[in-house]
Every structure is written in structure tokens, then in C-alpha cells.
C-alpha positions in Angstrom: 0.1 -0.3 -0.2 1.3 3.4 -0.8 2.4 5.2 2.4 0.6 8.3 1.4 -2.5 7.0 0.9 -2.1 5.2 4.4 -1.0 8.5 5.7 -4.2 10.4 4.4 -6.6 7.9 5.9 -5.4 8.4 9.4 -5.2 12.1 9.0 -8.7 12.3 7.3 -10.2 9.9 10.2 -8.8 11.3 12.7 -10.1 14.7 11.7 -13.4 13.2 12.7 -12.3 12.8 16.1 -10.8 16.1 16.1 -13.7 18.0 14.9 -16.0 16.1 17.2 -14.0 17.2 20.5 -13.8 20.5 18.8 -17.7 20.7 18.6 -18.1 19.3 22.2 -15.7 22.0 23.5 -16.1 25.4 21.8 -19.8 24.8 20.2 -22.2 22.5 21.6 -21.8 18.8 22.3 -25.1 17.7 20.7 -23.6 18.9 17.3 -20.1 16.7 18.2 -22.7 14.1 18.9 -24.4 14.3 15.9 -21.2 14.2 14.0 -19.7 10.8 15.5 -23.3 9.3 15.1 -22.8 10.0 11.1 -21.7 7.3 9.4 -18.5 9.4 8.3 -16.3 6.3 8.9 -18.3 3.7 7.1 -18.3 6.3 4.0 -14.5 6.9 4.5 -13.9 3.3 4.7 -16.1 2.7 1.4 -14.2 5.4 -0.6 -10.9 4.0 0.5 -11.7 0.6 -0.3 -13.6 1.6 -3.5 -10.4 3.5 -4.6 -8.0 0.4 -4.4 -10.8 -1.3 -7.1 -11.8 -4.0 -5.2 -15.7 -4.9 -5.9 -15.7 -7.9 -3.5 -13.8 -6.2 -0.8 -16.3 -3.4 -0.9 -19.5 -5.6 -1.2 -18.3 -7.6 2.2 -17.1 -4.1 3.9 -20.7 -2.9 3.4 -22.1 -6.1 4.5 -20.0 -6.4 7.7 -20.5 -2.6 8.3 -24.1 -3.1 8.6 -24.2 -6.5 10.4 -21.9 -5.1 13.1 -23.9 -1.5 13.4 -26.4 -4.1 15.7 -23.7 -4.3 18.2 -22.8 -0.4 18.2 -26.5 -0.2 18.8 -26.7 -2.5 21.7 -23.5 -0.6 22.9 -25.2 2.8 22.8 -28.5 1.6 24.4 -26.5 -0.4 27.1 -24.8 2.9 27.9 -27.9 5.0 28.0 -29.7 2.6 30.6 -26.5 2.1 32.5 -25.8 5.8 32.6 -28.5 6.8 35.3 -27.7 3.8 37.2 -23.9 3.7 37.9 -22.7 7.0 36.0 -21.1 8.0 32.4 -17.5 6.4 32.7 -18.2 3.0 34.4 -21.5 2.9 31.7 -18.9 3.3 29.0 -16.8 0.5 30.2 -19.4 -2.0 31.3 -21.4 -1.7 28.1 -18.4 -3.2 27.0 -19.8 -6.8 27.8 -23.3 -6.7 25.7 -21.6 -5.2 22.8 -18.7 -8.0 22.9 -21.4 -10.8 23.3 -23.5 -9.3 20.5 -20.3 -9.0 18.4 -19.5 -12.2 18.9 -23.1 -13.7 17.5 -22.8 -11.0 15.0 -19.6 -12.3 13.4 -21.1 -15.9 14.0 -24.2 -15.0 11.7 -21.8 -13.3 9.1 -19.9 -16.5 8.9 -23.1 -18.7 7.9 -23.9 -16.1 5.4 -20.5 -16.0 4.1 
């Protein structure tokens, strides 16, 4: 892989994190939340994979991105439920458990359909 392309991918992807941090700090946390909730990383990944001219990889990427959005939704739901009971940081950490279980199941499903 071309090192310049790899550096560009890191810079572009990292810019989303920096942008969300700046929005939360200087504008409004809801806009930072919206930025990270947008499927920006999915779209960027698609663009970078598509640029390598591999339609098989692109199709598998999109399929797996859709399947693994389910564990991400479980994680978010778990954080929302746990947040009021145990605090934000603890909820973020503890929610990894249902996420991991759901990701394991999603991976098994992915292996079955492929």
C-alpha cells in the first residue's frame, strides 16, 4: 500500500475525532454527538476500499458494516440504560460486555452467510 495514501487515511479519519472534540468543547456537545453518529467512518472506509478497485472487498465491507451496526446499537442502548444507574464512565466500560457478546453473535451470523 502506498504510504502517502495510508497517512491520508489516518489524517482524514482522525480529523473526525478532532472535529467532534472541538465541537463539544467550543460549540455544543449535541453537534459533536451528531458528527460521531453520522456514518462518516463507514463512508470513508467505503471510499478508501473502493479506490483500491476491489468490488468484492467493497461488497464484503458494506455487508459487515451493516451487520456490526447491531452490536454498536446494543452498546449505545446499554450506555443509555446504565448511565443513570452507575455513572457515565462506568457505563461506557460496562457496556462493552453486551457489545462483545452481540459482536460475537454477529460474527457467527456473518460467517454463516458468507
